[in-house]
N, C-alpha and C positions, 0 to 999 in steps of 0.2 A: 400589098404586103402591109400588115398592121404594125404600127409602132406603139411601145408601151410607154405611158408617161411617167416620169419619176417624181416621186413626192419631193418636194423641196426640203432640204436640211432644216431650213429655218421653221418650218411648219412642225417637224418632228421635235426641235428643241422647244419650241413654243407648247407643244402638246405634253411633254415631259413635266416642264416648269409649270404649267397649269394642273397637271395632277398632283405634283408635289404639293403646290398651295393649297389645292383641295383637301389633301390629306392632313396637311398642317391645321388647316381651319376646321377640319371635321373632328380630328383626335384632340385638338384643344378645347373643345366644348365639353361641359361636364354631361354624364349619362348616370342613369341609374341601371345597375345590372346585378345580377345573382352570379356569386363566384363560389366554386366548389373547393375546398382545402381538405387535404389529408390531415387527420388528427393524431396526436399522442397524449395518453392519459398519464399524468404526472401525479406524485404524491399519494399514491394508493396506500393505505395504511400497512404497516409491517405485518400484521397479523392477518391479512386478507390476501386473496389470490383471484385472478380472474378465471373463471371456470369456463366461460364461453367468450368468443371473441366479439367485442362489442361495435357499434357502427364506426367504420373506417374514416368517414368523411362526413364534414357538414357543409351546408349551404349558408352563405351569408350575403344577405343584400346590402350593396354599398352604393355611395355615389362619389364620383371621381371622374376626372378626364379620361378620354379614350386612351390617351398615352398610359396613365397610371393603371386603367383597368387590363390594358394589354400587358403590361409589364407584370402586373400579378399573376396574370394567368401563365406567362412564361416561366417565372420565377418558381412556381412550384411550392410555395411556402408550406410547411407543415405546421399547424397551430397546436400548442399545448393547452389542454385542459385539465384544470385542477381537480383532482377527484380525492382530495382531502376532506372536504365535507359533504357527506351523503345523507340522504334520507331513505330510512327503510321502507320498503313497499310490504313485502312478505317472504319469510324464508330467508333465501340467500339473494333474493332480488333487492337492489339498491338503485337509487337516481339522484341525478342532479339536474338544476336548471342552467342550461348555458348564459340565459339571459342575466345572471346574477355575475358573469364574469365578462361583461361587455367591455369594462374598462381594460381588464388584461388582454383580451382578444385584440382590441383596438391598437394596443400598444405593438401587437405582432404584425400588424398590416404595413404595408408601404405607406411612407409618409405622404399625405395627401389624399388617401383613400378613407374615406368616412364610413364607418360602420352605421347601417341604418336598422338592420334587424337581423337576429339569428332565426333561420327559418325553422330548425329543430327546436322545439320549446322544451322537450324533455329527453334525457339520455338515460337509458337503463343500463346498468352493470350487474353481472351475475357474478358475485364474490361468495368463495368458500372461506371459512374461518380456519386459520392456521395455528399450530402450536409454536412456540419459541423455545430455543435452547442457546446456551453460550458455549462455544467450542474453540479450542486453542488453533493457531495457525501454525503450520510446521513447515519451516523453510527447507529448501534444498540448495546447498552451498557448494561451490567448486571455486575456491579462491586461492590463487597462488601468488605468493609475496616476492618482492624483489629481494635478492641476496642481502642479508644483513637487516632486512625490516621483517616486522611482524605485527601481530594484532597487540594492542595496548588495552587490557581489560577484556571484556565480554562484547559480543555483536548483540546490538540492540534490535528488537522488532517493534513496530509502532502501527498499528496496535497488535498485540500479542494473542489478542482473542478477539472474537465478534460474535454478535447475536444472529442467528440464522432462524428462518420460519419456514415452515412447510408442513405436509402432511405428517402425522404422528407416526405413520408406519415407515417413513423414509427417516425421520430424524432419529429413531431411536438406535440405528446402527451408525451414526456418525460422530464421532468424538473429536474429529479434528478436520481441518481443510488444508490442502497442501498448497503451497505458494510456487509460482513457477520458478524454475531454476534460474539462480543468479551465478553468472560466470564471470569471474573477474582475473586477469593475468596481470603480472608484473606490477603489484600494487605496492606503492610506497606512499601513500597520502591517505589522508582520512577519506572515507567514502559514504555516500548515503544515496541509495537506489530505490526507486519504486518498483514493486514486482506485483503482478496480478495474483488474486485470489481465484484458484481455480475451482470450478463446480465439478463434484464428483460426477463420473459418468453414469448416465441413466437417471440422475436426480434432476430432472428439468423442471421439477416444481419449486425448487428452493429458491427462497428470497433473501437477500442480505443488502443493506444500504451501501456498505463500505466494499468497494471492489478491488482496492490496492492497498497493500502493506509497505512500509518504508523500512529497509534494512541498511542499518549504519554501523560503522566501526571506526575506531580512532586506531591509528597505524603510527609507528614510530620507528626509529632505526634503533637496532639493538647492539649491545657490545658486551663482551666478557669482562667479570671483575673477579678479583681475588682478595681475600682478607684472611688475616691470621686470628682466629677467635678462641679466647680461653673457654675451658669446659668445667663444669662442676661435677662432683662425684656423690650421687645419692645413696641412701640406705646402707652407709658404711656402719658396721658396729661400732660401738664405743670402745675406746681403749685400742682400736686397729689403726696403725699406721701403715699407710700405704704410699708407695713412690712410684709414678709413672714414669715413663722413659721419654715421654714428649709432654709438653706444657700447652701445645695450642693444636687447633685443628685448621687445617686450610680448607676455607670454604670458596668453592668456584660457582659462580651464577651468572646467568645471563640477565642483563637488564636494560631498559630503554634508556636512552641518552638523556631524557627529560627527567628521569628519576636517579639518575647516577649518583648525585651528590646527596641524596637522601639515604644512602646505604652507609652503615658504620659498623664497627664491632658490636656496638650496643644494639644493633638491629636483630642480633642473634642470640639465642640461648641455647646452649648445648649441654646435654647431660649424659652421664654415664651411670647406669644403675648397677652398682655392685651386687645386690641381690640376684640378679639374673645371672651374671658370672657365677657366684657362688653356688646357685641352684644347679646350674648344668656343667659345675665343675670344669670351669674355663679359666685358663691362666692369662686373659685378657679382658678388656673392657669394651664395651659396645657403644660408640658415641651415637647420639641421636639428637636431631635438631628438633627443639621443641617450640621455638619461637623464631619466625622470620617473616620478612614483609610479603604482603600477599601479591605484590606487583612483580616479584621475581620469578625467572623461569630456570629450568634444568638445574636445580642445586645439587651439587656433589660435594662430598666432604673426604679428605684425606689426611690421615689413614682411617679405616674402617674399622681397625683393631687397635688397641692401645694396651701394650704389655705393661704389667707392673710387677712389683715386689712388694712384700709384706715385711715390715719390720716388727720384730718382737722383742 
């Protein structure tokens, strides 16, 4: 009967340790290798658009330790190539030399990886010329305020318009771009929110550098105020003595607490035009608010008719 010999554990341990030491020694040495990176083209001019997909990868000869090379391969770094400075070949053909961006590319590599050479000496881009147009941004708002709170002033949009570029046939029918819907509930404080600028459906070739807009608003607590304000009678004929049955108009308004102390009788000018009453054969005057602060909301006056007597 055969008996199998067991491999001593000490031998297995020695083998593992030896292998690790070999790996450490091997990967600690410097090597020259060629790494392949996916590329992203940046800073293409606003008035130009890629008509064909350029090369998606570049090969770079590097020198680094085995560990750094292995890490670079695992990391799958995307290299940005600057396409802002191009040379024209013919028609819509342009090109640039990656070697002119050696320093920029080196900064994107893992520390310790030394760029030796960029294998592709020239990269070609097929670019079409676009037209540009300035269009307004159109917000979509769904804002609900906490009870007693409201917007102070107007909502602002930054920017309120942008320059877009694209084929002339697409641009001619675009007068605005929509913003993604902003939904806010129970608002009782100032807000400033970023929203995306939406690309119109089927307009895939539009270009714009600004991708978001900021919607802002100032919010305050509002309260109701009342004042007794005197009024003036205008267009009263000479030698006509007119007596009204009331001397003041009650003005009821809604105002932000921060502006409450700014409101006084002098903030309003109320007039009654006698000529309107005379022309329409009315036995009363119609008061009208001529001047008021812009920051007030929901202004109401009482009475809306003022009876009068003419003394002869």
